[in-house]
C-alpha positions in Angstrom: -4.4 6.0 8.5 -5.5 6.2 5.0 -4.4 3.7 2.4 -4.5 3.2 -1.4 -4.1 -0.4 -2.5 -2.3 -0.7 -5.8 -4.1 -2.6 -8.6 -1.9 -5.8 -8.6 -3.1 -6.5 -5.0 -6.4 -8.0 -4.1 -9.4 -5.8 -3.5 -9.9 -7.6 -0.2 -6.8 -6.0 1.2 -8.7 -2.7 1.5 -11.4 -4.6 3.5 -8.6 -6.1 5.7 -7.3 -2.7 6.5 -10.8 -1.2 7.0 -11.6 -4.0 9.5 -8.6 -2.7 11.5 -10.1 0.9 11.6 -8.3 2.4 8.6 -9.6 4.2 5.6 -8.6 2.1 2.6 -9.5 2.1 -1.0 -8.4 -0.2 -3.9 -7.0 1.5 -7.0 -9.8 0.1 -9.1 -12.4 1.6 -6.8 -10.6 5.0 -7.1 -10.9 4.9 -10.9 -7.3 3.9 -11.4 -7.7 0.6 -13.2 -4.7 0.2 -15.6 -3.4 3.7 -14.5 0.2 4.7 -15.0 2.4 4.7 -11.9 2.5 8.5 -11.9 -1.3 8.6 -11.9 -1.4 6.3 -8.9 1.3 8.3 -7.1 -0.5 11.6 -7.8 -3.8 10.2 -6.5 -2.2 8.9 -3.4 -0.5 12.2 -2.7 -3.7 14.2 -3.5 -5.8 12.2 -1.0 -3.1 11.8 1.6 -3.0 8.0 1.3 -0.2 5.6 2.0 0.4 3.4 -1.1 0.4 -0.3 -0.6 2.1 -1.9 -3.6 4.3 -4.8 -4.9 5.7 -2.4 -7.6 9.4 -1.8 -7.0 9.2 1.4 -9.0 7.4 3.2 -6.2 10.2 2.2 -3.7 12.8 4.1 -5.7 10.8 7.3 -6.3 9.4 8.1 -2.8 12.0 10.4 -1.4 11.6 13.1 -4.0 7.9 12.7 -4.4 6.7 12.9 -0.8 5.0 9.5 -1.1 4.7 7.0 1.8 4.8 3.4 0.6 4.3 0.0 2.1 6.2 -2.2 -0.3 5.3 -5.9 -0.3 8.2 -8.0 -1.4 6.5 -11.3 -1.4 6.9 -12.4 -5.0 4.0 -14.5 -6.3 2.0 -15.2 -3.1 -1.5 -16.5 -2.7 -4.0 -14.2 -1.1 -3.9 -16.4 1.9 -0.1 -15.9 2.2 -0.5 -12.2 1.7 -3.1 -11.9 4.5 -1.0 -14.1 6.8 2.0 -11.9 6.1 0.0 -8.8 7.0 -1.3 -10.4 10.1 2.2 -11.2 11.3 3.8 -7.9 10.3 1.0 -5.5 11.0 2.3 -4.2 14.3 5.7 -3.5 12.8 4.1 -1.8 9.8 1.9 0.5 12.0 4.9 1.3 14.2 7.1 2.2 11.3 4.4 4.4 9.7 3.7 6.1 13.0 7.4 6.9 13.3 7.2 8.7 9.9 9.1 6.2 7.8 8.3 6.8 4.1 9.2 3.3 3.0 8.2 0.2 4.9 9.3 -3.1 3.3 7.3 -6.2 4.1 8.9 -9.6 3.3 
């Protein structure tokens, strides 16, 4: 799978996904530092990436836009908490994406 990590998440999350065999790029590395939501969305769609974000705006716009989103609903979490959550939920996330779900919520 191919992922685009939104700017408010750590760059290391792209490395975490890459270590599990996925193509992952952080928004900053894609030239999207301080980009508008529509620019991030358009880039994800253009490159066929699943957007990983904490931004609730993306969760409400996916159906009409064709975007697939992994929406992290963790509030202010440390990077360690974020990675622990991903470790715990990764099997469910992969399964939901493989089934074609366009919005996967992670709590």
